C-alpha positions as CSV (number, residue, x, y, z in Angstrom):
1,X,2.4,-10.4,6.4
2,X,3.8,-6.9,6.0
3,X,3.6,-7.1,2.2
4,X,0.0,-8.2,2.4
5,X,-0.9,-5.3,4.7
6,X,1.1,-2.8,2.5
7,X,-0.7,-3.8,-0.7
8,X,-4.1,-3.9,0.9
9,X,-3.7,-0.4,2.4
10,X,-2.3,0.9,-0.9
11,X,-4.8,-0.6,-3.4
12,X,-8.0,0.4,-1.6
13,X,-7.2,4.1,-1.4
14,X,-5.9,4.0,-5.0
15,X,-9.1,2.3,-6.1
16,X,-11.3,4.9,-4.2
17,X,-9.6,8.0,-5.5
18,X,-8.2,7.0,-8.9
19,X,-9.3,3.5,-10.0
20,X,-13.0,3.9,-9.6
21,X,-13.1,7.3,-11.4
22,X,-11.0,6.0,-14.2
23,X,-13.2,2.9,-14.7
24,X,-16.3,5.2,-14.9
25,X,-14.6,7.5,-17.3
26,X,-13.7,4.6,-19.6
27,X,-17.2,3.2,-19.5
28,X,-18.7,6.6,-20.1
29,X,-16.7,7.0,-23.4
30,X,-18.9,4.3,-24.9
31,X,-22.2,5.8,-23.7
32,X,-23.9,8.6,-25.7
33,X,-25.2,11.4,-23.7
34,X,-29.0,11.5,-24.0
35,X,-30.6,14.6,-25.5
36,X,-32.9,16.4,-23.1
37,X,-36.1,17.6,-24.7
38,X,-37.6,20.6,-23.1
39,X,-40.7,19.9,-21.0
40,X,-43.6,22.1,-19.8
41,X,-42.9,24.6,-17.0
42,X,-43.1,23.2,-13.5
43,X,-44.2,24.6,-10.2
44,X,-41.3,25.2,-7.9
45,X,-40.8,25.7,-4.1
46,X,-37.2,26.9,-3.4
47,X,-36.1,26.2,0.2
48,X,-33.3,27.9,2.1
49,X,-32.3,27.0,5.6
50,X,-30.4,29.9,7.2
51,X,-28.7,30.7,10.4
52,X,-27.5,34.3,10.8
53,X,-27.3,35.0,7.1
54,X,-28.3,38.7,7.1
55,X,-25.2,39.5,5.0
56,X,-26.3,37.3,2.1
57,X,-30.1,36.8,2.4
58,X,-31.4,39.9,0.6
59,X,-29.2,39.4,-2.5
60,X,-30.1,35.7,-2.6
61,X,-33.8,36.2,-2.4
62,X,-33.8,38.9,-5.1
63,X,-31.7,36.7,-7.3
64,X,-34.3,33.9,-6.9
65,X,-37.2,36.2,-7.6
66,X,-35.5,37.4,-10.8
67,X,-34.9,33.9,-12.3
68,X,-36.0,33.7,-16.0
69,X,-37.6,30.3,-15.6
70,X,-41.4,30.6,-16.3
71,X,-42.6,28.5,-13.3
72,X,-46.3,27.9,-13.2
73,X,-46.0,28.8,-9.5
74,X,-42.9,30.0,-7.6
75,X,-42.7,29.8,-3.8
76,X,-39.5,30.7,-1.8
77,X,-39.4,29.5,1.7
78,X,-36.7,30.9,4.1
79,X,-36.5,28.8,7.2
80,X,-34.5,30.8,9.8
81,X,-32.9,28.3,12.2
82,X,-32.8,30.4,15.4
83,X,-31.0,33.4,13.7
84,X,-30.0,36.1,16.2
85,X,-29.1,38.7,13.6
86,X,-31.4,40.6,11.2
87,X,-31.9,37.6,8.8
88,X,-35.7,37.4,9.4
89,X,-36.2,41.2,9.3
90,X,-34.3,41.6,6.1
91,X,-36.2,38.9,4.4
92,X,-39.6,40.3,5.5
93,X,-38.6,43.7,4.3
94,X,-38.7,42.4,0.7
95,X,-42.5,42.4,0.8
96,X,-43.1,39.8,-2.0
97,X,-46.0,37.4,-1.6
98,X,-43.9,34.6,-3.2
99,X,-41.5,34.7,-0.2
100,X,-42.5,32.9,3.0
101,X,-40.4,33.4,6.1
102,X,-40.3,31.0,8.9
103,X,-38.8,32.3,12.1
104,X,-38.0,29.1,13.9
105,X,-36.2,28.4,17.2
106,X,-32.9,26.6,17.1
107,X,-33.8,23.2,15.7
108,X,-30.9,22.4,13.4
109,X,-30.7,22.4,9.7
110,X,-32.6,19.2,9.2
111,X,-35.4,20.5,11.4
112,X,-35.5,23.8,9.5
113,X,-35.7,21.9,6.1
114,X,-38.4,19.6,7.3
115,X,-40.5,22.5,8.6
116,X,-40.1,24.3,5.3
117,X,-41.1,21.3,3.2
118,X,-44.3,20.9,5.2
119,X,-45.3,24.2,3.8
120,X,-44.1,23.6,0.2
121,X,-47.0,23.5,-2.2
122,X,-45.3,22.8,-5.5
123,X,-44.2,19.7,-7.5
124,X,-40.5,20.4,-7.4
125,X,-38.4,21.2,-4.3
126,X,-35.2,23.2,-4.9
127,X,-32.7,23.3,-2.0
128,X,-30.0,25.9,-1.9
129,X,-27.8,27.8,0.6
130,X,-28.0,31.5,1.4
131,X,-24.4,32.4,0.6
132,X,-23.9,30.9,-2.9
133,X,-24.6,32.9,-6.0
134,X,-26.9,32.0,-8.9
135,X,-27.0,33.4,-12.4
136,X,-30.3,34.4,-13.9
137,X,-30.8,31.1,-15.8
138,X,-29.7,28.7,-13.0
139,X,-33.1,27.5,-12.1
140,X,-34.2,26.7,-15.7
141,X,-31.1,24.7,-16.4
142,X,-31.4,22.8,-13.2
143,X,-35.0,21.8,-13.8
144,X,-34.6,20.8,-17.5
145,X,-34.0,17.1,-16.9
146,X,-37.3,16.7,-15.1
147,X,-38.9,16.4,-18.5
148,X,-37.8,12.8,-18.2
149,X,-40.2,11.0,-15.7
150,X,-37.4,8.6,-14.7
151,X,-35.5,11.6,-13.2
152,X,-36.2,12.1,-9.5
153,X,-33.5,14.5,-8.5
154,X,-31.1,17.0,-10.1
155,X,-27.9,18.5,-8.8
156,X,-25.9,21.5,-10.0
157,X,-22.3,22.4,-10.3
158,X,-20.5,24.4,-7.6
159,X,-17.6,26.7,-8.7
160,X,-15.0,28.5,-6.5
161,X,-14.1,31.3,-9.0
162,X,-11.4,33.0,-6.9
163,X,-9.3,30.5,-4.9
164,X,-7.4,32.1,-2.1
165,X,-3.7,32.0,-1.4
166,X,-3.7,28.9,0.8
167,X,-5.9,25.8,1.3
168,X,-8.8,27.1,-0.8
169,X,-6.8,26.3,-3.9
170,X,-7.1,22.6,-3.0
171,X,-10.8,23.2,-2.3
172,X,-11.3,24.5,-5.8
173,X,-9.4,21.7,-7.4
174,X,-11.3,19.2,-5.4
175,X,-14.5,20.7,-6.7
176,X,-13.3,20.1,-10.2
177,X,-12.4,16.5,-9.4
178,X,-15.8,15.9,-8.0
179,X,-17.5,17.5,-11.0
180,X,-15.5,15.2,-13.3
181,X,-16.5,12.2,-11.3
182,X,-20.1,13.2,-11.1
183,X,-20.2,13.7,-14.9
184,X,-18.8,10.2,-15.4
185,X,-21.4,8.8,-12.9
186,X,-24.1,10.8,-14.7
187,X,-23.2,9.4,-18.1
188,X,-23.3,5.8,-16.7
189,X,-26.6,6.4,-15.0
190,X,-25.4,6.0,-11.5
191,X,-24.8,9.5,-10.0
192,X,-24.6,8.8,-6.3
193,X,-25.8,12.1,-4.8
194,X,-26.0,15.8,-5.3
195,X,-24.5,18.8,-3.6
196,X,-26.8,20.8,-1.3
197,X,-25.7,24.1,-2.8
198,X,-28.0,23.4,-5.7
199,X,-30.4,20.4,-5.5
200,X,-33.8,19.7,-6.9
201,X,-36.2,16.8,-5.9
202,X,-39.7,15.8,-6.9
203,X,-42.0,16.7,-4.0
204,X,-43.6,13.3,-3.8
205,X,-40.2,11.6,-3.2
206,X,-39.2,13.7,-0.2
207,X,-38.6,11.9,3.1
208,X,-38.1,13.8,6.4
209,X,-34.4,14.4,7.0
210,X,-33.0,12.9,10.2
211,X,-31.1,15.3,12.5
212,X,-27.7,13.7,12.3
213,X,-27.1,13.1,8.5
214,X,-25.7,15.2,5.7
215,X,-29.0,16.6,4.4
216,X,-27.9,16.9,0.7
217,X,-26.9,13.3,0.5
218,X,-30.1,12.1,2.3
219,X,-32.4,14.3,0.2
220,X,-30.9,13.5,-3.1
221,X,-30.9,9.8,-2.4
222,X,-34.7,9.9,-2.0
223,X,-34.7,9.5,-5.7
224,X,-32.9,6.1,-6.0
225,X,-34.8,4.8,-3.0
226,X,-37.9,5.4,-5.1
227,X,-36.3,3.8,-8.2
228,X,-35.6,7.2,-9.9
229,X,-32.3,8.6,-11.2
230,X,-30.2,11.5,-10.0
231,X,-28.9,13.7,-12.8
232,X,-25.9,16.0,-12.7
233,X,-26.5,19.3,-14.5
234,X,-23.1,20.9,-15.1
235,X,-24.7,23.9,-16.8
236,X,-26.6,24.8,-13.7
237,X,-23.8,26.6,-11.8
238,X,-23.5,28.3,-8.4
239,X,-20.6,30.3,-7.2
240,X,-19.1,29.7,-3.7
241,X,-16.0,30.7,-1.8
242,X,-13.1,28.5,-0.7
243,X,-11.8,28.2,2.9
244,X,-8.1,29.0,3.6
245,X,-8.0,28.5,7.3
246,X,-6.7,25.1,8.5
247,X,-9.1,24.9,11.5
248,X,-12.2,25.6,9.3
249,X,-11.1,23.1,6.7
250,X,-10.5,20.5,9.3
251,X,-13.9,21.1,11.1
252,X,-15.7,21.0,7.8
253,X,-14.2,17.7,6.7
254,X,-14.8,16.2,10.2
255,X,-18.5,17.1,10.3
256,X,-19.0,16.0,6.7
257,X,-17.4,12.6,7.4
258,X,-19.4,11.9,10.6
259,X,-22.6,13.0,8.9
260,X,-21.7,11.1,5.7
261,X,-21.2,7.8,7.6
262,X,-24.4,8.3,9.5
263,X,-26.1,9.0,6.2
264,X,-24.8,5.7,4.8
265,X,-26.1,3.9,7.8
266,X,-29.5,5.4,7.2
267,X,-29.4,4.5,3.5
268,X,-27.6,1.1,3.9
269,X,-30.3,-0.6,1.8
270,X,-29.0,1.3,-1.2
271,X,-25.7,-0.5,-0.9
272,X,-27.3,-3.8,-1.9
273,X,-26.1,-4.7,-5.5
274,X,-28.7,-7.4,-5.9
275,X,-31.4,-4.7,-5.5
276,X,-29.8,-1.5,-6.8
277,X,-27.3,-2.9,-9.3
278,X,-24.4,-0.7,-10.4
279,X,-25.7,2.2,-8.3
280,X,-24.9,0.3,-5.2
281,X,-21.4,-0.4,-6.4
282,X,-20.9,3.3,-7.2
283,X,-22.3,4.3,-3.8
284,X,-19.9,1.9,-2.0
285,X,-16.9,3.1,-4.1
286,X,-17.7,6.8,-4.0
287,X,-18.9,7.3,-0.4
288,X,-18.0,4.3,1.7
289,X,-14.5,3.1,0.6
290,X,-13.4,6.7,0.2
291,X,-14.3,7.6,3.7
292,X,-12.5,4.5,5.1
293,X,-9.4,5.0,2.9
294,X,-7.6,7.7,5.0
295,X,-7.4,5.4,8.0
296,X,-5.4,2.9,5.9
297,X,-2.6,5.4,5.3
298,X,-1.2,4.9,8.8
299,X,-0.7,1.1,8.5
300,X,0.5,1.8,5.0
301,X,3.3,4.0,6.3
302,X,4.1,1.6,9.2
303,X,4.2,-1.5,6.9
304,X,6.3,0.5,4.4
305,X,8.8,1.3,7.2
306,X,9.0,-2.4,8.0
307,X,9.7,-3.1,4.3
308,X,12.3,-0.4,3.9
309,X,15.0,-2.9,2.8
310,X,12.6,-5.3,0.9
311,X,13.4,-3.7,-2.5
312,X,13.9,-0.5,-4.4
313,X,10.1,0.0,-4.9
314,X,9.4,-0.1,-1.2
315,X,12.3,2.3,-0.5
316,X,11.3,4.8,-3.1
317,X,7.6,4.6,-2.0
318,X,8.6,5.3,1.6
319,X,10.6,8.3,0.5
320,X,7.7,9.5,-1.5
321,X,5.3,9.2,1.4
322,X,7.6,11.0,3.8
323,X,8.2,13.8,1.2
324,X,4.4,14.1,0.7
325,X,3.7,14.4,4.4
326,X,6.6,16.9,4.8
327,X,5.3,19.0,1.9
328,X,1.9,19.0,3.5
329,X,3.2,20.2,6.8
330,X,5.2,23.0,5.1
331,X,2.1,23.9,3.2
332,X,0.1,24.3,6.4
333,X,2.7,26.4,8.0
334,X,2.9,28.7,4.9
335,X,-0.1,30.9,5.8
336,X,1.0,33.7,3.4
337,X,1.2,31.5,0.3
338,X,4.9,32.0,-0.4
339,X,5.6,28.4,-1.3
340,X,4.7,27.0,-4.7
341,X,1.2,25.6,-5.3
342,X,2.1,21.9,-4.8
343,X,2.9,22.6,-1.1
344,X,-0.6,24.2,-0.6
345,X,-2.2,21.3,-2.3
346,X,-0.3,18.9,-0.1
347,X,-1.5,20.9,2.9
348,X,-5.1,20.7,1.8
349,X,-4.8,16.9,1.3
350,X,-3.2,16.5,4.7
351,X,-6.0,18.4,6.5
352,X,-8.6,16.5,4.5
353,X,-7.2,13.1,5.4
354,X,-6.8,14.1,9.1
355,X,-10.4,15.4,9.2
356,X,-11.7,12.2,7.6
357,X,-9.7,9.9,9.9
358,X,-10.9,11.7,13.0
359,X,-14.5,11.8,11.6
360,X,-14.4,8.0,11.3
361,X,-13.1,7.7,14.8
362,X,-15.9,10.0,16.2
363,X,-18.5,8.1,14.2
364,X,-17.4,4.8,15.7
365,X,-17.5,6.4,19.2
366,X,-21.1,7.6,18.7
367,X,-20.3,11.3,18.2
368,X,-23.0,13.1,16.2
369,X,-23.6,16.7,15.0
370,X,-27.2,17.9,14.9
371,X,-26.8,21.7,15.0
372,X,-24.9,23.8,12.5
373,X,-23.2,27.1,12.3
374,X,-22.3,27.8,8.6
375,X,-20.1,30.9,9.6
376,X,-17.6,28.6,11.3
377,X,-16.8,26.9,8.0
378,X,-16.3,30.0,5.8
């Protein structure tokens, strides 16, 4: 019984984090990347939901206005979600007719996005955050795949150019891992979802965002719901910053896990392989099993303790687990970054697993998050 529990708790996490990506990577080697022919310019409505973003909003709006993409119509909608700083005043001071500012009460990010989309007049919706940085050609690269009518959504690539001295190093490497996985999914035609830092969707596919889901997942999966593909555009890049603080990393992973599981509950129809084929398998592997996997690490450790004398493999694996957890604890205590990088990476993994495990527990208890405060996670 102990061996059965041990191998079950080991193989599922290994499949979620290593096996599934490797299978995709192998399949993608035999698939030729399609050539994207340029299409005619599109009309675009860029939507930013913001809460107390005065520090970033002027630079972001001016960067959007300076994009070199020849949109037939460009509309930028800033939806201020109950900001108490000068976010609204700073945006209004730009005095550009292409910028529409909504000064909303505190309705949550989903409510702000829904209010903005109601006023969007163009064929493509682009969602982005106030604090990430675009280059001048980001918009054009992001929208290029829409020349294919089967493409319903496009997602860009987030980069953390300057990892900090602590947990943000793991954050940066995790972004690279996600980019590699999404590229493999993209080549096999089953990209699961896109990151909300840079996300585009055809206007006619948009569905109102429920209050308690991860908005980027819900919005991007409007495409497969309608039978369209999500495309990953690695060339469309945005710059972001990592998070070094343990508490902020933990809260971020906690909220993302709770919202992600709620999102899967809302989109459970997409996990039907008889209807959605390989996309459903990818969704289950990438989003569901991965979020359940951290909880299995506790019975994995307990069963391994029971099997300590069952053979050399079990003894060595137990030692490896204990060393890994020990390295993670040391990495979390090393706030000044004096220990080698593997300790910081182990600390990041430990915080991530703890946040995901508690997120699953809160989801099962009915805990939900409808409001947001982006400053708490930076």
